[in-house]
Structures are given as structure tokens and as C-alpha cells.
C-alpha positions in Angstrom: 0.0 0.0 0.0 1.5 3.3 -1.1 1.0 6.3 1.2 0.5 9.9 0.2 2.4 12.7 2.0 -0.8 14.4 3.5 -2.0 11.7 5.9 -2.8 8.1 6.5 -6.3 8.7 5.2 -5.0 9.5 1.8 -3.6 6.0 1.4 -4.2 4.5 -2.0 -5.1 0.9 -2.0 -3.9 -1.6 -4.5 -6.0 -2.7 -7.5 -7.0 -5.8 -5.6 -8.9 -3.8 -2.9 -12.4 -2.4 -3.6 -12.6 1.4 -3.5 -14.8 2.9 -0.7 -16.9 5.3 -2.8 -18.8 6.7 0.2 -15.6 7.6 2.0 -14.0 9.2 -1.0 -17.1 11.1 -1.7 -17.1 12.5 1.9 -13.4 13.3 1.5 -14.0 15.3 -1.7 -17.0 17.2 -0.3 -15.1 18.1 2.9 -12.1 19.2 0.8 -14.3 21.4 -1.3 -15.9 23.0 1.8 -12.4 23.6 3.3 -11.0 25.1 0.1 -13.9 27.6 -0.1 -13.4 28.9 3.5 -9.7 29.6 2.6 -10.7 32.3 0.0 -10.2 36.0 0.7 -13.0 37.5 2.9 -13.8 39.9 0.1 -14.6 37.0 -2.2 -16.1 34.7 0.5 -19.8 33.9 -0.1 -21.0 32.9 3.3 -24.5 31.8 2.1 -23.0 29.5 -0.5 -20.6 28.1 2.0 -23.3 27.4 4.6 -25.5 25.7 2.0 -22.6 23.4 1.1 -22.0 22.7 4.7 -25.7 22.0 5.3 -25.7 19.6 2.4 -22.6 17.9 3.8 -24.1 17.6 7.3 -27.2 15.9 6.0 -25.2 13.1 4.5 -22.3 12.8 7.0 -22.4 13.1 10.8 -18.7 13.2 11.3 -15.7 15.1 10.0 -12.4 13.8 8.7 -10.4 15.6 11.4 -7.0 14.4 10.1 -7.6 16.0 6.7 -8.3 19.3 8.4 -5.2 19.1 10.6 -3.1 18.1 7.7 -4.2 21.0 5.5 -3.8 23.6 8.2 -0.5 22.5 9.7 1.1 21.9 6.3 -0.1 25.2 4.9 2.9 27.5 4.1 0.7 30.5 3.1 0.0 32.6 6.2 -2.5 34.6 4.2 -4.8 31.6 3.8 -4.6 30.9 7.5 -5.6 34.5 8.1 -8.5 34.1 5.7 -9.6 30.9 7.5 -9.6 32.7 10.8 -11.7 35.6 9.5 -14.1 33.6 7.5 -14.8 31.0 10.2 -15.4 33.8 12.7 -17.8 35.4 10.3 -19.7 32.1 10.0 -19.9 31.5 13.7 -21.4 34.9 14.2 -23.9 34.5 11.4 -25.5 31.1 12.1 -28.1 30.1 14.7 -30.5 27.3 15.4 -34.3 27.7 15.8 -34.1 25.6 18.9 -31.5 28.1 20.4 -33.6 31.2 19.8 -37.0 30.9 18.3 -37.5 34.6 18.3 -34.1 35.5 16.8 -34.4 38.0 14.0 -32.0 39.9 11.8 -29.2 38.8 9.4 -28.8 35.4 11.1 -28.7 32.2 8.9 -30.7 29.5 10.6 -29.6 25.8 10.4 -30.8 22.7 12.1 -29.2 21.5 15.3 -27.2 18.7 13.8 -25.7 21.0 11.2 -24.9 23.6 13.9 -23.3 20.9 16.2 -21.1 19.6 13.3 -20.1 23.2 12.4 -19.0 23.8 16.1 -16.9 20.7 15.8 -15.4 22.0 12.5 -14.8 25.4 14.2 -13.2 23.9 17.3 -11.0 21.6 15.3 -9.8 24.4 13.0 -8.8 26.5 16.0 -7.0 23.5 17.5 -5.1 22.8 14.3 -4.2 26.5 14.0 -2.8 26.4 17.6 -0.9 23.2 16.7 0.4 25.0 13.5 1.6 28.0 15.6 3.4 25.7 18.1 4.9 23.7 15.2 6.2 26.9 13.5 7.6 28.2 16.8 9.2 24.9 17.6 10.6 24.8 14.0 12.0 28.3 14.4 13.6 27.5 17.8 15.0 24.3 16.4 16.5 26.1 13.4 17.9 28.8 15.7 19.4 26.1 18.0 20.6 24.2 14.9 22.2 27.3 13.5 23.9 28.2 16.8 25.1 24.6 17.2 26.4 24.6 13.7 28.2 27.9 14.2 29.7 26.6 17.5 30.8 23.4 15.9 32.3 25.3 13.0 34.2 27.6 15.4 35.4 24.5 17.3 36.5 22.8 14.1 38.3 26.0 12.9 40.0 26.3 16.3 40.9 22.6 16.3 42.1 22.8 12.7 44.2 25.8 13.5 45.8 24.0 16.5 46.4 20.9 14.4 48.0 23.0 11.7 50.2 24.8 14.2 51.3 21.4 15.7 52.0 20.1 12.2 54.0 23.1 11.3 56.0 22.9 14.6 56.5 19.2 14.0 57.7 19.8 10.5 60.1 22.5 11.7 61.4 20.2 14.4 61.8 17.4 11.9 63.6 19.7 9.4 65.8 21.0 12.2 66.6 17.5 13.3 67.4 16.4 9.8 69.7 19.3 9.3 71.3 18.6 12.7 71.8 14.9 11.9 73.1 15.7 8.5 75.6 18.2 9.9 76.7 15.7 12.5 77.1 13.0 10.0 79.2 15.2 7.7 81.3 16.3 10.7 81.8 12.8 11.9 82.8 11.6 8.4 85.2 14.6 8.1 86.7 13.8 11.6 87.1 10.1 10.9 88.5 10.8 7.4 91.0 13.2 8.9 91.8 10.8 11.7 92.4 8.0 9.2 94.8 10.3 7.3 96.6 11.1 10.6 96.8 7.5 11.7 98.0 6.3 8.3 100.3 9.3 8.0 101.7 8.6 11.5 102.2 5.0 10.6 103.9 5.9 7.3 106.2 8.5 9.0 107.0 5.9 11.7 107.8 3.4 9.0 110.1 5.8 7.2 111.7 6.7 10.5 112.4 3.1 11.3 114.1 2.6 8.0 116.9 4.8 9.1 117.4 3.1 12.4 120.6 1.4 11.2 122.0 4.7 9.8 121.1 7.1 12.7 122.4 7.1 16.2 120.2 6.1 19.2 120.0 9.6 20.5 118.6 10.9 17.2 116.1 8.1 17.0 114.8 8.8 20.5 114.7 12.5 19.8 112.6 12.1 16.6 110.4 9.4 18.4 109.6 11.7 21.3 108.7 14.6 18.9 106.5 12.1 16.9 104.8 11.0 20.1 104.1 14.6 21.2 102.5 15.4 17.8 100.4 12.2 17.6 99.3 12.4 21.3 98.0 16.0 20.9 96.3 15.2 17.6 94.4 12.3 19.1 93.4 14.4 22.1 92.1 17.1 19.8 90.0 14.6 17.8 88.6 13.2 21.1 87.6 16.7 22.2 85.9 17.4 18.8 84.0 14.2 19.0 82.8 15.0 22.5 81.5 18.4 21.3 79.5 16.8 18.5 78.0 14.2 20.9 77.2 17.0 23.4 79.1 15.1 26.1 81.8 17.3 27.6 84.9 15.3 28.1 87.7 17.0 30.1 91.1 16.1 28.8 93.0 19.0 30.4 94.6 16.8 33.1 95.7 14.2 30.6 96.9 16.8 28.2 99.2 18.5 30.8 100.4 15.1 32.2 101.3 13.5 28.9 102.9 16.6 27.4 104.8 17.2 30.6 106.2 13.7 30.6 107.2 13.8 27.0 108.7 17.3 27.3 110.8 16.1 30.3 112.1 13.1 28.3 112.8 15.4 25.4 114.7 17.9 27.6 116.6 15.1 29.4 117.6 13.7 26.0 118.8 17.1 24.8 120.9 17.6 27.9 122.4 14.2 27.6 123.1 14.8 23.9 124.8 18.2 24.6 126.9 16.8 27.5 128.2 13.9 25.5 129.1 16.1 22.6 
């Protein structure tokens, strides 16, 4: 069964279900009456409308309230609701029953008691539906306002969070870039140091090898003299490299004591050797 948007009463049955002609006839007549009362008060013919309503009340003793509620609540034209209010107020002031006032005279339109009772139900339900419509519109406006405020608050929170995330990302990128540069610089420095150190070691070994080749030709005093000078140079170079490596590794290594002690010992040996060499000659 397929449903229409207006209400459950508009449900269209499948081809296998018999059509309720009486019900649909009542639905059409009520829709016609309701459409007429929505017209502008200037064009509203109260006599025609009451005659139609009297005809409706003779055949049907009840109203399809859901159709009335659906039409009023779903109406987007405020002017039609205003027309309904004016026209239905005009009708309620114009009709009377003979049983209510047998001596009533004037511009009143008299209807039977059943018709009057049905109209009061129509009047009351229209007012109820208009109140429901007003509450619905107010609730919708408040919901839209809350939704808009919530959306705005969420957008601000998202913008703030996005900004903080971007700041953290930028800071992280800067730290990573700085770390990469630092690591690269340290690697280059270490490669340079170890390259230089290898040259010093191999140069020292080469110079020592060349010096040892003259052992048989030179005197012992000269060999010791050259060896002590070689030891002073190599010792100080190694200490210098150790100091540089400690700087790059950010671990301060104090070599001042060793530097003074080793150089002092070697210088004493060198001076003693020079004194001995001068005395002997």
C-alpha cells in the first residue's frame, strides 16, 4: 500500500482492494468546503458556503479531522490561515439554530441542530489545528535557531581545532627539518673527523715506518729525539680529535689533566735527551 504525503487517510489501496466510494465522496466534499473557506474575505460567499456545509451535514455526521489538521498544519501560506480565521469567525457569528432562539431575528442564517453541532466541531478543530500549527512553527524556528547556533559553535570549534592541528603540524615539520639538518651536519662532521683521523693514523704509521728505515744509519739519541717529537704530535692530535667528537656528541669530556700530564712527561724526556746529547758532545 502506497501512502500519500498528507496523511494516512490518503492511502491509495492496490488494485486488488475495492474502492470505498462513500468515504472518498465524503473526502471530496469536505475538501471542497475547506477550500472555499480559505478564500479571501472579500470573495467569500457565506451563504454558498453554509449551504454546502448543510448539504454535507445531511449526508455525514462526522468530519475527517485528520484532513483538516493536515491542511492547516502543512499550509505554508500565512494569508490563507488568516482568511480561514476571518471567514470561520464570520460564519460562527452568522448562524443560529431555531431551537436556540425561536424569536431570533436579523441577518442570522438558521440551520438545524445537527448542522450547527457539526459546524461547532469544525470550528473547534480548525482552531485546535491553528494552535498546533503555531506551536509547530515556533518549535521549528527554535529548532532552526538552535541548529544554527550549534552549527556555528561546531564550525568555530572545528576551525580552532584545525588551527591548533596545523600549528602542531608546522611545529613538528620545523622540528623534523631542524633535526634532519642537525643529523646531516653531525654525519658530515663525523665523516670529516674520521677521514682526517684516518689520514693522521696512516700518516703517522707511514712516517714511523720511514723513520724506522733509518734506524741502522742514525744514532740512538737521534732516533729517540725524533720518536719523542713524533709521540708529542700524535698524542696531541688524538686528544684534539677526542675533544671534537665529545663536542658533536654533546658530552663534555675534560682532557685538560691528561693533556698536561702526557705533554709534561714527553717534554721532560725530550729535555733530558737534549741535555744528555749536549753533555756527550
